[in-house]
C-alpha positions as CSV (number, residue, x, y, z in Angstrom):
1,M,-19.4,12.0,44.1
2,K,-17.9,8.8,42.8
3,Y,-20.7,8.4,40.4
4,L,-20.2,11.9,38.9
5,L,-16.4,11.3,38.4
6,S,-17.1,8.1,36.8
7,I,-19.6,9.8,34.4
8,T,-17.2,12.5,33.8
9,L,-14.3,10.1,32.8
10,Y,-16.3,7.9,30.7
11,V,-17.5,11.1,28.6
12,L,-13.6,12.2,28.4
13,L,-12.5,8.6,27.4
14,S,-15.3,8.2,24.8
15,S,-14.5,11.4,23.1
16,F,-11.1,10.0,22.3
17,N,-11.0,7.7,19.2
18,L,-9.3,4.5,21.0
19,V,-9.3,2.2,18.2
20,D,-6.3,1.5,16.4
21,T,-6.1,3.7,13.4
22,K,-3.1,3.1,11.7
23,P,-2.9,3.9,8.3
24,P,-2.9,0.8,5.9
25,K,0.4,-0.9,4.6
26,A,0.8,-2.7,1.2
27,R,3.5,-5.2,0.6
28,I,4.6,-5.7,-3.1
29,T,6.5,-8.7,-4.5
30,V,7.8,-8.5,-7.8
31,V,8.3,-11.7,-9.9
32,D,9.7,-12.4,-13.4
33,E,7.7,-14.9,-15.9
34,N,9.5,-17.6,-14.3
35,N,8.2,-16.8,-11.0
36,A,11.7,-15.7,-9.6
37,I,11.8,-12.6,-7.3
38,V,13.1,-9.6,-9.1
39,T,15.6,-7.2,-6.8
40,G,16.2,-3.5,-7.8
41,A,12.7,-3.2,-9.5
42,T,11.0,0.5,-9.0
43,V,7.5,0.1,-7.8
44,T,5.6,3.1,-8.1
45,L,1.8,3.9,-6.6
46,F,-0.7,6.0,-8.4
47,K,-4.0,7.1,-7.4
48,T,-5.7,7.3,-10.9
49,F,-5.3,5.0,-14.0
50,A,-4.6,8.3,-16.2
51,D,-1.8,9.1,-13.7
52,Y,-0.5,5.5,-14.1
53,K,-0.9,5.9,-17.7
54,A,0.6,9.3,-17.9
55,E,3.3,8.1,-15.3
56,S,2.6,11.3,-13.4
57,N,1.7,12.3,-9.9
58,P,2.8,9.4,-8.3
59,V,1.8,8.8,-4.8
60,T,5.1,7.2,-3.6
61,S,7.6,5.1,-5.1
62,G,10.2,2.4,-3.7
63,T,12.9,-0.3,-5.0
64,T,12.3,-4.0,-4.2
65,N,14.7,-5.4,-1.7
66,E,17.0,-8.6,-1.7
67,K,13.8,-10.6,-0.9
68,G,11.9,-9.2,-3.9
69,Y,9.5,-6.9,-2.3
70,V,8.8,-3.3,-1.3
71,Q,6.4,-2.3,1.5
72,F,4.9,0.8,1.6
73,T,3.5,2.6,4.7
74,N,1.1,5.6,5.9
75,L,-1.0,4.9,2.9
76,T,-4.9,5.8,2.8
77,E,-7.6,3.6,2.4
78,D,-7.9,3.6,-1.3
79,Q,-7.0,1.9,-4.5
80,Y,-4.0,2.1,-6.1
81,F,-2.3,1.5,-9.7
82,V,0.9,0.0,-9.7
83,L,3.7,0.4,-12.2
84,V,6.7,-1.9,-11.7
85,E,10.0,-1.3,-13.9
86,K,13.3,-2.8,-14.3
87,G,15.5,-2.0,-17.1
88,D,13.6,-2.7,-20.3
89,R,11.0,-5.1,-18.2
90,N,7.6,-3.5,-16.6
91,N,4.2,-5.0,-16.0
92,H,2.5,-3.2,-18.9
93,G,-0.5,-5.1,-19.8
94,G,-0.3,-7.2,-16.7
95,H,-1.5,-6.7,-13.2
96,N,-1.4,-3.1,-12.4
97,H,-4.4,-2.4,-10.0
98,I,-4.7,-2.8,-6.0
99,D,-8.2,-3.0,-4.6
100,K,-9.1,-0.6,-1.9
101,L,-6.8,-1.2,1.2
102,R,-8.2,-1.5,4.6
103,Q,-6.9,-0.4,8.1
104,K,-7.0,-3.9,9.2
105,G,-5.5,-7.2,7.4
106,K,-2.4,-8.0,5.5
107,H,-2.2,-6.4,2.0
108,R,0.1,-8.5,0.0
109,F,0.5,-8.4,-3.6
110,E,2.5,-10.1,-6.3
111,I,3.2,-8.4,-9.6
112,M,4.8,-10.0,-12.7
113,I,7.1,-8.3,-15.2
114,N,8.2,-9.5,-18.4
């Protein structure tokens, strides 16, 4: 009886995914050409380069805090194109791509605007 109960419990527990499946997060710090942090910059993520270029269909958007970064949560394991803007400054012609995010690991990026 104990054996049958053990097998049943094992089958039930193994049918659930007990692996930590938290969605990926990304922290993006914005700096200027002097490597100083930029507060109040708008950071927008896009799934495709075409959406990035057209500035349409954003996945999410946020504003950098007093430490110069914005953190995005609940992302998918995917690549993203990043548009950063503050006033007349942006990251056009510079770093605008985030490689495929993974569930594990720290995803921290620094993007310069000028």
